[in-house]
GUVODREN-264942 format. One record per residue (C-alpha): residue in one letter; residue number from 1; x, y, z. Coordinates in Angstrom, 3 decimals. Layout:
pt residu:A num:NUM east:X north:Y up:Z .
...
// end
This chain:
pt residu:M num:1 east:0.070 north:-0.080 up:-0.016 .
pt residu:S num:2 east:1.581 north:3.171 up:-0.696 .
pt residu:R num:3 east:1.795 north:5.903 up:1.742 .
pt residu:P num:4 east:-1.167 north:8.556 up:2.383 .
pt residu:I num:5 east:-0.745 north:12.147 up:0.846 .
pt residu:F num:6 east:0.028 north:14.739 up:2.870 .
pt residu:E num:7 east:-0.800 north:18.251 up:1.344 .
pt residu:V num:8 east:0.577 north:21.445 up:3.429 .
pt residu:I num:9 east:-0.292 north:25.279 up:2.626 .
pt residu:A num:10 east:2.601 north:27.236 up:1.161 .
pt residu:L num:11 east:2.635 north:30.895 up:0.900 .
pt residu:T num:12 east:5.856 north:31.577 up:-0.178 .
pt residu:A num:13 east:9.307 north:29.576 up:-1.147 .
pt residu:Q num:14 east:9.892 north:29.624 up:2.378 .
pt residu:D num:15 east:7.349 north:28.086 up:3.568 .
pt residu:A num:16 east:7.811 north:25.379 up:0.151 .
pt residu:Q num:17 east:11.269 north:24.457 up:1.206 .
pt residu:A num:18 east:10.469 north:24.039 up:4.711 .
pt residu:A num:19 east:7.182 north:21.738 up:3.702 .
pt residu:A num:20 east:9.574 north:19.220 up:1.374 .
pt residu:A num:21 east:11.770 north:19.140 up:4.254 .
pt residu:G num:22 east:9.386 north:17.943 up:6.585 .
pt residu:G num:23 east:8.122 north:15.413 up:4.149 .
pt residu:A num:24 east:5.054 north:16.518 up:2.601 .
pt residu:D num:25 east:3.876 north:15.712 up:-0.792 .
pt residu:R num:26 east:2.039 north:18.307 up:-2.012 .
pt residu:L num:27 east:1.614 north:21.794 up:-1.922 .
pt residu:E num:28 east:-1.456 north:23.970 up:-1.779 .
pt residu:L num:29 east:-0.516 north:27.451 up:-2.972 .
pt residu:V num:30 east:-2.396 north:30.714 up:-1.867 .
pt residu:T num:31 east:-2.050 north:34.129 up:-0.769 .
pt residu:D num:32 east:-4.259 north:36.239 up:2.087 .
pt residu:M num:33 east:-5.564 north:33.828 up:4.817 .
pt residu:A num:34 east:-7.364 north:36.710 up:5.911 .
pt residu:A num:35 east:-9.398 north:35.397 up:3.419 .
pt residu:D num:36 east:-9.071 north:32.156 up:3.959 .
pt residu:G num:37 east:-6.781 north:31.774 up:0.640 .
pt residu:L num:38 east:-6.816 north:33.697 up:-2.934 .
pt residu:T num:39 east:-4.848 north:32.998 up:-5.922 .
pt residu:P num:40 east:-1.283 north:34.120 up:-5.773 .
pt residu:A num:41 east:0.676 north:36.050 up:-7.660 .
pt residu:V num:42 east:2.435 north:34.314 up:-11.096 .
pt residu:A num:43 east:5.520 north:35.674 up:-9.619 .
pt residu:D num:44 east:5.107 north:33.999 up:-6.114 .
pt residu:F num:45 east:4.190 north:30.740 up:-7.969 .
pt residu:A num:46 east:7.305 north:31.245 up:-9.874 .
pt residu:A num:47 east:9.406 north:31.784 up:-7.190 .
pt residu:I num:48 east:8.069 north:28.977 up:-5.415 .
pt residu:R num:49 east:8.324 north:26.183 up:-8.495 .
pt residu:A num:50 east:11.982 north:27.063 up:-8.260 .
pt residu:A num:51 east:12.404 north:26.093 up:-4.708 .
pt residu:V num:52 east:10.967 north:22.926 up:-4.784 .
pt residu:D num:53 east:10.229 north:19.811 up:-6.518 .
pt residu:L num:54 east:7.132 north:18.914 up:-5.234 .
pt residu:P num:55 east:3.598 north:18.907 up:-6.665 .
pt residu:L num:56 east:1.541 north:22.369 up:-6.432 .
pt residu:R num:57 east:-1.863 north:22.953 up:-6.651 .
pt residu:V num:58 east:-3.039 north:26.735 up:-6.863 .
pt residu:M num:59 east:-5.825 north:28.366 up:-5.473 .
pt residu:L num:60 east:-8.133 north:29.800 up:-7.983 .
pt residu:R num:61 east:-9.966 north:32.085 up:-6.038 .
pt residu:I num:62 east:-9.681 north:36.048 up:-5.869 .
pt residu:R num:63 east:-12.553 north:37.389 up:-3.619 .
pt residu:D num:64 east:-13.371 north:36.099 up:0.174 .
pt residu:G num:65 east:-16.481 north:33.670 up:-0.364 .
pt residu:F num:66 east:-17.643 north:31.084 up:-1.940 .
pt residu:T num:67 east:-18.682 north:33.195 up:-5.315 .
pt residu:P num:68 east:-16.468 north:33.647 up:-8.549 .
pt residu:G num:69 east:-16.107 north:37.389 up:-8.249 .
pt residu:G num:70 east:-15.029 north:38.643 up:-11.419 .
pt residu:L num:71 east:-14.740 north:35.354 up:-13.521 .
pt residu:D num:72 east:-12.987 north:37.602 up:-16.278 .
pt residu:E num:73 east:-10.437 north:38.521 up:-14.152 .
pt residu:L num:74 east:-10.122 north:34.749 up:-12.508 .
pt residu:L num:75 east:-9.954 north:33.368 up:-16.196 .
pt residu:A num:76 east:-6.776 north:35.732 up:-16.959 .
pt residu:R num:77 east:-5.264 north:34.799 up:-13.664 .
pt residu:T num:78 east:-5.647 north:31.319 up:-14.568 .
pt residu:A num:79 east:-4.329 north:31.897 up:-18.170 .
pt residu:A num:80 east:-1.064 north:33.527 up:-16.464 .
pt residu:L num:81 east:-0.192 north:31.162 up:-14.241 .
pt residu:R num:82 east:-0.877 north:28.364 up:-17.145 .
pt residu:A num:83 east:1.438 north:30.077 up:-19.439 .
pt residu:E num:84 east:4.234 north:30.018 up:-16.131 .
pt residu:G num:85 east:3.636 north:26.455 up:-16.103 .
pt residu:A num:86 east:1.122 north:25.619 up:-13.291 .
pt residu:E num:87 east:-0.176 north:22.516 up:-13.751 .
pt residu:E num:88 east:-2.668 north:21.360 up:-10.852 .
pt residu:F num:89 east:-5.315 north:24.081 up:-9.716 .
pt residu:V num:90 east:-7.834 north:23.830 up:-6.597 .
pt residu:L num:91 east:-11.076 north:25.826 up:-7.281 .
pt residu:G num:92 east:-15.116 north:25.570 up:-6.881 .
pt residu:F num:93 east:-18.194 north:27.746 up:-6.783 .
pt residu:L num:94 east:-20.998 north:28.615 up:-5.063 .
pt residu:T num:95 east:-24.359 north:30.583 up:-5.661 .
pt residu:A num:96 east:-25.564 north:32.509 up:-2.847 .
pt residu:D num:97 east:-28.247 north:29.887 up:-1.597 .
pt residu:G num:98 east:-25.317 north:27.435 up:-1.528 .
pt residu:G num:99 east:-25.709 north:25.467 up:-5.090 .
pt residu:L num:100 east:-23.424 north:24.992 up:-7.047 .
pt residu:D num:101 east:-22.338 north:27.557 up:-9.480 .
pt residu:L num:102 east:-21.744 north:25.026 up:-12.188 .
pt residu:P num:103 east:-21.375 north:27.466 up:-14.952 .
pt residu:A num:104 east:-18.444 north:29.147 up:-13.383 .
pt residu:T num:105 east:-17.115 north:26.014 up:-11.717 .
pt residu:R num:106 east:-17.629 north:24.755 up:-15.870 .
pt residu:A num:107 east:-15.912 north:27.784 up:-16.807 .
pt residu:L num:108 east:-12.400 north:27.238 up:-14.801 .
pt residu:A num:109 east:-12.442 north:23.066 up:-15.576 .
pt residu:E num:110 east:-12.137 north:24.217 up:-19.207 .
pt residu:A num:111 east:-9.727 north:27.128 up:-18.775 .
pt residu:V num:112 east:-7.671 north:24.379 up:-17.275 .
pt residu:A num:113 east:-8.276 north:21.660 up:-19.278 .
pt residu:G num:114 east:-5.752 north:18.768 up:-19.142 .
pt residu:C num:115 east:-4.696 north:19.618 up:-15.574 .
pt residu:R num:116 east:-5.904 north:18.047 up:-12.375 .
pt residu:W num:117 east:-7.886 north:19.748 up:-9.681 .
pt residu:T num:118 east:-9.404 north:19.538 up:-6.141 .
pt residu:F num:119 east:-12.621 north:20.718 up:-5.191 .
pt residu:H num:120 east:-12.016 north:22.799 up:-2.748 .
pt residu:R num:121 east:-13.865 north:23.245 up:0.946 .
pt residu:A num:122 east:-16.939 north:25.061 up:-0.570 .
pt residu:I num:123 east:-18.543 north:21.839 up:-0.148 .
pt residu:D num:124 east:-18.649 north:21.780 up:2.901 .
pt residu:H num:125 east:-20.647 north:25.159 up:3.069 .
pt residu:S num:126 east:-23.249 north:23.475 up:0.148 .
pt residu:A num:127 east:-26.739 north:23.123 up:0.661 .
pt residu:D num:128 east:-26.395 north:19.729 up:-0.767 .
pt residu:R num:129 east:-23.292 north:17.838 up:-0.931 .
pt residu:A num:130 east:-24.828 north:14.856 up:-2.917 .
pt residu:A num:131 east:-26.684 north:16.949 up:-5.712 .
pt residu:L num:132 east:-22.924 north:18.673 up:-5.805 .
pt residu:R num:133 east:-21.101 north:15.888 up:-6.254 .
pt residu:A num:134 east:-23.521 north:14.605 up:-8.734 .
pt residu:D num:135 east:-23.377 north:17.767 up:-10.779 .
pt residu:L num:136 east:-19.134 north:17.269 up:-10.714 .
pt residu:A num:137 east:-19.134 north:13.689 up:-11.525 .
pt residu:D num:138 east:-17.991 north:14.107 up:-14.448 .
pt residu:L num:139 east:-16.218 north:17.476 up:-15.207 .
pt residu:P num:140 east:-12.878 north:17.028 up:-16.469 .
pt residu:G num:141 east:-9.911 north:16.940 up:-14.293 .
pt residu:L num:142 east:-11.358 north:16.726 up:-10.955 .
pt residu:D num:143 east:-9.677 north:14.291 up:-9.237 .
pt residu:T num:144 east:-10.048 north:15.522 up:-5.014 .
pt residu:Y num:145 east:-12.558 north:16.884 up:-2.988 .
pt residu:L num:146 east:-10.919 north:18.930 up:-0.240 .
pt residu:T num:147 east:-13.109 north:18.530 up:2.506 .
pt residu:S num:148 east:-14.017 north:17.995 up:6.333 .
pt residu:G num:149 east:-17.699 north:16.765 up:5.923 .
pt residu:A num:150 east:-18.985 north:19.811 up:7.840 .
pt residu:A num:151 east:-18.532 north:23.860 up:7.566 .
pt residu:A num:152 east:-17.427 north:23.487 up:11.391 .
pt residu:G num:153 east:-14.597 north:21.377 up:10.647 .
pt residu:V num:154 east:-13.698 north:17.631 up:11.027 .
pt residu:S num:155 east:-14.941 north:17.005 up:14.778 .
pt residu:H num:156 east:-18.544 north:18.007 up:13.179 .
pt residu:G num:157 east:-18.143 north:16.041 up:9.694 .
pt residu:Q num:158 east:-16.299 north:12.677 up:10.125 .
pt residu:H num:159 east:-19.133 north:10.639 up:10.296 .
pt residu:V num:160 east:-20.192 north:12.346 up:6.885 .
pt residu:L num:161 east:-16.389 north:11.653 up:5.578 .
pt residu:E num:162 east:-17.217 north:8.269 up:6.402 .
pt residu:G num:163 east:-20.335 north:7.991 up:4.399 .
pt residu:E num:164 east:-18.976 north:8.903 up:1.624 .
pt residu:L num:165 east:-15.940 north:6.976 up:1.498 .
pt residu:A num:166 east:-18.243 north:4.073 up:2.277 .
pt residu:K num:167 east:-19.586 north:5.432 up:-1.648 .
pt residu:A num:168 east:-15.965 north:5.072 up:-3.080 .
pt residu:G num:169 east:-15.557 north:4.271 up:-6.567 .
pt residu:E num:170 east:-19.908 north:5.065 up:-7.377 .
pt residu:P num:171 east:-20.597 north:7.698 up:-9.672 .
pt residu:G num:172 east:-19.991 north:11.714 up:-7.923 .
pt residu:Y num:173 east:-17.661 north:9.689 up:-5.363 .
pt residu:R num:174 east:-14.981 north:8.469 up:-7.333 .
pt residu:Q num:175 east:-12.992 north:11.679 up:-6.524 .
pt residu:R num:176 east:-10.210 north:10.758 up:-3.521 .
pt residu:I num:177 east:-11.380 north:12.896 up:-0.239 .
pt residu:L num:178 east:-8.663 north:15.267 up:0.660 .
pt residu:V num:179 east:-9.408 north:15.176 up:4.657 .
pt residu:G num:180 east:-8.707 north:19.243 up:5.631 .
pt residu:G num:181 east:-10.288 north:22.214 up:7.689 .
pt residu:G num:182 east:-10.050 north:22.032 up:11.247 .
pt residu:L num:183 east:-8.290 north:18.868 up:11.130 .
pt residu:R num:184 east:-6.481 north:17.928 up:14.378 .
pt residu:A num:185 east:-3.775 north:15.409 up:15.436 .
pt residu:E num:186 east:-6.367 north:13.459 up:17.679 .
pt residu:H num:187 east:-8.574 north:12.778 up:14.481 .
pt residu:V num:188 east:-5.649 north:11.129 up:12.494 .
pt residu:P num:189 east:-5.660 north:7.729 up:13.624 .
pt residu:G num:190 east:-9.328 north:7.273 up:13.870 .
pt residu:L num:191 east:-9.437 north:8.598 up:10.028 .
pt residu:R num:192 east:-6.578 north:6.330 up:9.387 .
pt residu:A num:193 east:-8.451 north:3.400 up:10.382 .
pt residu:A num:194 east:-11.021 north:4.483 up:8.681 .
pt residu:G num:195 east:-9.604 north:4.240 up:5.352 .
pt residu:F num:196 east:-8.870 north:7.604 up:4.724 .
pt residu:D num:197 east:-5.795 north:8.258 up:2.410 .
pt residu:A num:198 east:-5.184 north:12.107 up:2.347 .
pt residu:F num:199 east:-4.422 north:14.917 up:4.148 .
pt residu:H num:200 east:-4.126 north:18.294 up:4.037 .
pt residu:I num:201 east:-2.730 north:20.961 up:6.879 .
pt residu:G num:202 east:-2.128 north:25.133 up:6.841 .
pt residu:G num:203 east:-1.545 north:26.444 up:10.384 .
pt residu:A num:204 east:-1.180 north:23.468 up:12.137 .
pt residu:V num:205 east:2.438 north:23.189 up:10.368 .
pt residu:R num:206 east:3.150 north:26.971 up:12.047 .
pt residu:A num:207 east:4.659 north:28.042 up:15.444 .
pt residu:D num:208 east:1.867 north:31.079 up:15.695 .
pt residu:G num:209 east:-0.603 north:30.656 up:13.607 .
pt residu:W num:210 east:-0.420 north:32.487 up:9.883 .
pt residu:Y num:211 east:2.401 north:35.112 up:11.268 .
pt residu:T num:212 east:4.760 north:32.480 up:11.035 .
pt residu:P num:213 east:6.203 north:30.467 up:8.295 .
pt residu:V num:214 east:5.562 north:26.693 up:7.884 .
pt residu:D num:215 east:8.480 north:24.740 up:10.422 .
pt residu:A num:216 east:9.601 north:21.824 up:8.701 .
pt residu:A num:217 east:9.416 north:19.755 up:12.389 .
pt residu:K num:218 east:6.177 north:20.066 up:13.108 .
pt residu:V num:219 east:5.359 north:18.831 up:9.449 .
pt residu:A num:220 east:7.573 north:15.783 up:10.124 .
pt residu:E num:221 east:5.736 north:15.109 up:13.362 .
pt residu:W num:222 east:2.360 north:15.226 up:11.002 .
pt residu:R num:223 east:4.512 north:13.273 up:8.450 .
pt residu:A num:224 east:4.817 north:10.631 up:10.980 .
pt residu:L num:225 east:1.272 north:10.581 up:12.593 .
pt residu:I num:226 east:0.238 north:10.371 up:9.199 .
pt residu:D num:227 east:2.088 north:7.138 up:8.065 .
pt residu:A num:228 east:1.664 north:5.342 up:11.594 .
// end
């Protein structure tokens, strides 16, 4: 059995190097965590790509919340990132009433055609998770859902995640579940025992939240915990 996937959020090249040194398998690249993670500048993506040899999933989101905002601007940013060499992405949009914004999500999926991408934690804020998954089931490139099972985090949503994992392979449930959002160390043994094999961490590998860089030693601690 291959070891679990361990994804770490990186804001800078320094973060990326520390995450790689600690044993991360993949990075999610964002900026502005005060807005819960927005699309990084092309120059920042380029600096991180030059600093590490890890897969990089780049956030496509230019405003706080889960509506797309200026879709033309976002498509232009996406094109610039692709031109710079970005190959994997994170995206996903909801309507004001919590439904899937399929036109916006499809537009971004088409803009990154040929690339793999994650539908992020917008699923945890959606009005109907099952309907969202059904509507996205055949969208090209979607291989992962980043989710905690509930808007309030893993402690509230683990039973939801376990129910979705039990449907693995069914239409709408063929994508990997990447567990993240309120994930704490004490959750990991139970999640591993239940069969989850992908984990996403942000602030937990920093000494003092988002004001401090990724700590390689903390990444290594999580790596060992996930692999145990």
